[in-house]
Biotite code that builds the C-alpha atoms (Angstrom):
import biotite.structure as struc

atoms = struc.array([
    struc.Atom([-0.020, -0.059, -0.004], chain_id="A", res_id=1, res_name="UNK", atom_name="CA", element="C"),
    struc.Atom([2.900, 2.455, 0.829], chain_id="A", res_id=2, res_name="UNK", atom_name="CA", element="C"),
    struc.Atom([4.460, 1.809, -2.613], chain_id="A", res_id=3, res_name="UNK", atom_name="CA", element="C"),
    struc.Atom([1.225, 2.883, -4.273], chain_id="A", res_id=4, res_name="UNK", atom_name="CA", element="C"),
    struc.Atom([1.155, 6.077, -2.289], chain_id="A", res_id=5, res_name="UNK", atom_name="CA", element="C"),
    struc.Atom([4.772, 6.842, -3.229], chain_id="A", res_id=6, res_name="UNK", atom_name="CA", element="C"),
    struc.Atom([4.057, 6.232, -6.930], chain_id="A", res_id=7, res_name="UNK", atom_name="CA", element="C"),
    struc.Atom([0.902, 8.491, -6.726], chain_id="A", res_id=8, res_name="UNK", atom_name="CA", element="C"),
    struc.Atom([3.002, 11.238, -5.054], chain_id="A", res_id=9, res_name="UNK", atom_name="CA", element="C"),
    struc.Atom([5.731, 10.860, -7.711], chain_id="A", res_id=10, res_name="UNK", atom_name="CA", element="C"),
    struc.Atom([3.213, 11.114, -10.525], chain_id="A", res_id=11, res_name="UNK", atom_name="CA", element="C"),
    struc.Atom([1.584, 14.123, -8.917], chain_id="A", res_id=12, res_name="UNK", atom_name="CA", element="C"),
    struc.Atom([4.978, 15.924, -8.676], chain_id="A", res_id=13, res_name="UNK", atom_name="CA", element="C"),
    struc.Atom([5.844, 15.074, -12.318], chain_id="A", res_id=14, res_name="UNK", atom_name="CA", element="C"),
    struc.Atom([2.476, 16.389, -13.420], chain_id="A", res_id=15, res_name="UNK", atom_name="CA", element="C"),
    struc.Atom([3.126, 19.675, -11.611], chain_id="A", res_id=16, res_name="UNK", atom_name="CA", element="C"),
    struc.Atom([6.595, 20.032, -13.128], chain_id="A", res_id=17, res_name="UNK", atom_name="CA", element="C"),
    struc.Atom([5.353, 19.477, -16.669], chain_id="A", res_id=18, res_name="UNK", atom_name="CA", element="C"),
    struc.Atom([2.373, 21.795, -16.283], chain_id="A", res_id=19, res_name="UNK", atom_name="CA", element="C"),
    struc.Atom([4.397, 24.622, -14.843], chain_id="A", res_id=20, res_name="UNK", atom_name="CA", element="C"),
    struc.Atom([7.126, 24.340, -17.525], chain_id="A", res_id=21, res_name="UNK", atom_name="CA", element="C"),
    struc.Atom([4.663, 24.343, -20.365], chain_id="A", res_id=22, res_name="UNK", atom_name="CA", element="C"),
    struc.Atom([2.278, 27.120, -19.071], chain_id="A", res_id=23, res_name="UNK", atom_name="CA", element="C"),
    struc.Atom([1.827, 29.981, -21.450], chain_id="A", res_id=24, res_name="UNK", atom_name="CA", element="C"),
    struc.Atom([3.782, 33.116, -20.492], chain_id="A", res_id=25, res_name="UNK", atom_name="CA", element="C"),
    struc.Atom([1.856, 36.183, -19.361], chain_id="A", res_id=26, res_name="UNK", atom_name="CA", element="C"),
    struc.Atom([4.656, 38.622, -18.827], chain_id="A", res_id=27, res_name="UNK", atom_name="CA", element="C"),
    struc.Atom([8.068, 39.246, -20.221], chain_id="A", res_id=28, res_name="UNK", atom_name="CA", element="C"),
    struc.Atom([10.295, 41.094, -17.680], chain_id="A", res_id=29, res_name="UNK", atom_name="CA", element="C"),
    struc.Atom([13.424, 40.157, -19.524], chain_id="A", res_id=30, res_name="UNK", atom_name="CA", element="C"),
    struc.Atom([12.527, 42.583, -22.315], chain_id="A", res_id=31, res_name="UNK", atom_name="CA", element="C"),
    struc.Atom([12.673, 45.714, -20.226], chain_id="A", res_id=32, res_name="UNK", atom_name="CA", element="C"),
    struc.Atom([15.487, 47.766, -21.775], chain_id="A", res_id=33, res_name="UNK", atom_name="CA", element="C"),
    struc.Atom([15.348, 46.009, -25.183], chain_id="A", res_id=34, res_name="UNK", atom_name="CA", element="C"),
    struc.Atom([14.279, 47.495, -28.448], chain_id="A", res_id=35, res_name="UNK", atom_name="CA", element="C"),
    struc.Atom([10.515, 47.440, -28.971], chain_id="A", res_id=36, res_name="UNK", atom_name="CA", element="C"),
    struc.Atom([10.648, 45.591, -32.302], chain_id="A", res_id=37, res_name="UNK", atom_name="CA", element="C"),
    struc.Atom([12.835, 42.953, -30.831], chain_id="A", res_id=38, res_name="UNK", atom_name="CA", element="C"),
    struc.Atom([10.523, 42.625, -27.894], chain_id="A", res_id=39, res_name="UNK", atom_name="CA", element="C"),
    struc.Atom([7.510, 42.364, -30.205], chain_id="A", res_id=40, res_name="UNK", atom_name="CA", element="C"),
    struc.Atom([9.159, 39.475, -32.098], chain_id="A", res_id=41, res_name="UNK", atom_name="CA", element="C"),
    struc.Atom([10.097, 37.630, -28.817], chain_id="A", res_id=42, res_name="UNK", atom_name="CA", element="C"),
    struc.Atom([6.528, 37.838, -27.497], chain_id="A", res_id=43, res_name="UNK", atom_name="CA", element="C"),
    struc.Atom([5.082, 36.684, -30.852], chain_id="A", res_id=44, res_name="UNK", atom_name="CA", element="C"),
    struc.Atom([7.583, 33.785, -30.852], chain_id="A", res_id=45, res_name="UNK", atom_name="CA", element="C"),
    struc.Atom([6.122, 32.667, -27.593], chain_id="A", res_id=46, res_name="UNK", atom_name="CA", element="C"),
    struc.Atom([2.488, 33.253, -28.566], chain_id="A", res_id=47, res_name="UNK", atom_name="CA", element="C"),
    struc.Atom([1.802, 34.146, -32.285], chain_id="A", res_id=48, res_name="UNK", atom_name="CA", element="C"),
    struc.Atom([-1.945, 34.669, -31.464], chain_id="A", res_id=49, res_name="UNK", atom_name="CA", element="C"),
    struc.Atom([-1.384, 37.769, -29.338], chain_id="A", res_id=50, res_name="UNK", atom_name="CA", element="C"),
    struc.Atom([-2.069, 41.255, -30.684], chain_id="A", res_id=51, res_name="UNK", atom_name="CA", element="C"),
    struc.Atom([0.898, 43.571, -29.783], chain_id="A", res_id=52, res_name="UNK", atom_name="CA", element="C"),
    struc.Atom([0.501, 47.276, -29.252], chain_id="A", res_id=53, res_name="UNK", atom_name="CA", element="C"),
    struc.Atom([3.545, 49.440, -29.067], chain_id="A", res_id=54, res_name="UNK", atom_name="CA", element="C"),
    struc.Atom([2.824, 52.511, -26.967], chain_id="A", res_id=55, res_name="UNK", atom_name="CA", element="C"),
    struc.Atom([5.020, 55.589, -26.413], chain_id="A", res_id=56, res_name="UNK", atom_name="CA", element="C"),
    struc.Atom([5.001, 55.778, -22.640], chain_id="A", res_id=57, res_name="UNK", atom_name="CA", element="C"),
    struc.Atom([4.787, 59.542, -22.042], chain_id="A", res_id=58, res_name="UNK", atom_name="CA", element="C"),
    struc.Atom([2.256, 60.751, -24.490], chain_id="A", res_id=59, res_name="UNK", atom_name="CA", element="C"),
    struc.Atom([-0.329, 58.036, -25.308], chain_id="A", res_id=60, res_name="UNK", atom_name="CA", element="C"),
    struc.Atom([-3.457, 57.324, -23.425], chain_id="A", res_id=61, res_name="UNK", atom_name="CA", element="C"),
    struc.Atom([-4.774, 53.726, -23.603], chain_id="A", res_id=62, res_name="UNK", atom_name="CA", element="C"),
    struc.Atom([-8.121, 52.185, -22.812], chain_id="A", res_id=63, res_name="UNK", atom_name="CA", element="C"),
    struc.Atom([-8.510, 50.660, -19.302], chain_id="A", res_id=64, res_name="UNK", atom_name="CA", element="C"),
    struc.Atom([-10.035, 47.421, -20.465], chain_id="A", res_id=65, res_name="UNK", atom_name="CA", element="C"),
    struc.Atom([-8.337, 43.979, -19.897], chain_id="A", res_id=66, res_name="UNK", atom_name="CA", element="C"),
    struc.Atom([-7.905, 41.938, -23.159], chain_id="A", res_id=67, res_name="UNK", atom_name="CA", element="C"),
    struc.Atom([-6.359, 38.527, -22.768], chain_id="A", res_id=68, res_name="UNK", atom_name="CA", element="C"),
    struc.Atom([-5.282, 38.617, -26.450], chain_id="A", res_id=69, res_name="UNK", atom_name="CA", element="C"),
    struc.Atom([-3.352, 41.861, -26.118], chain_id="A", res_id=70, res_name="UNK", atom_name="CA", element="C"),
    struc.Atom([0.137, 42.835, -24.931], chain_id="A", res_id=71, res_name="UNK", atom_name="CA", element="C"),
    struc.Atom([1.205, 46.426, -24.693], chain_id="A", res_id=72, res_name="UNK", atom_name="CA", element="C"),
    struc.Atom([4.819, 47.353, -25.012], chain_id="A", res_id=73, res_name="UNK", atom_name="CA", element="C"),
    struc.Atom([5.489, 50.766, -23.448], chain_id="A", res_id=74, res_name="UNK", atom_name="CA", element="C"),
    struc.Atom([8.556, 52.490, -24.909], chain_id="A", res_id=75, res_name="UNK", atom_name="CA", element="C"),
    struc.Atom([10.630, 55.656, -24.254], chain_id="A", res_id=76, res_name="UNK", atom_name="CA", element="C"),
    struc.Atom([11.732, 58.112, -26.963], chain_id="A", res_id=77, res_name="UNK", atom_name="CA", element="C"),
    struc.Atom([14.569, 55.771, -28.094], chain_id="A", res_id=78, res_name="UNK", atom_name="CA", element="C"),
    struc.Atom([12.165, 52.878, -28.614], chain_id="A", res_id=79, res_name="UNK", atom_name="CA", element="C"),
    struc.Atom([13.489, 50.948, -25.616], chain_id="A", res_id=80, res_name="UNK", atom_name="CA", element="C"),
    struc.Atom([10.893, 48.995, -23.491], chain_id="A", res_id=81, res_name="UNK", atom_name="CA", element="C"),
    struc.Atom([10.341, 50.792, -20.139], chain_id="A", res_id=82, res_name="UNK", atom_name="CA", element="C"),
    struc.Atom([7.744, 48.544, -18.451], chain_id="A", res_id=83, res_name="UNK", atom_name="CA", element="C"),
    struc.Atom([7.331, 44.799, -18.311], chain_id="A", res_id=84, res_name="UNK", atom_name="CA", element="C"),
    struc.Atom([5.188, 43.790, -21.277], chain_id="A", res_id=85, res_name="UNK", atom_name="CA", element="C"),
    struc.Atom([2.197, 41.641, -20.061], chain_id="A", res_id=86, res_name="UNK", atom_name="CA", element="C"),
    struc.Atom([-1.065, 40.361, -21.215], chain_id="A", res_id=87, res_name="UNK", atom_name="CA", element="C"),
    struc.Atom([-3.992, 42.636, -20.603], chain_id="A", res_id=88, res_name="UNK", atom_name="CA", element="C"),
])
């Protein structure tokens, strides 16, 4: 009986590891400081179904809605990413 419990626990841990490693990304903190076009390509490589909006951080207003198919890339005047791009 104890061996069945060990096997069940081992399978559960394996399932957690596989699920967490294949989960879709929702944020890209590694892109802060990178060029916006490069960031766009990296995000689309992870999920080609996303709609990417590149926004100049200081002067553009955006809607407050949450869209699970959109990522906004906020840039400075030199086209560098200034905030972590994330779904929403």
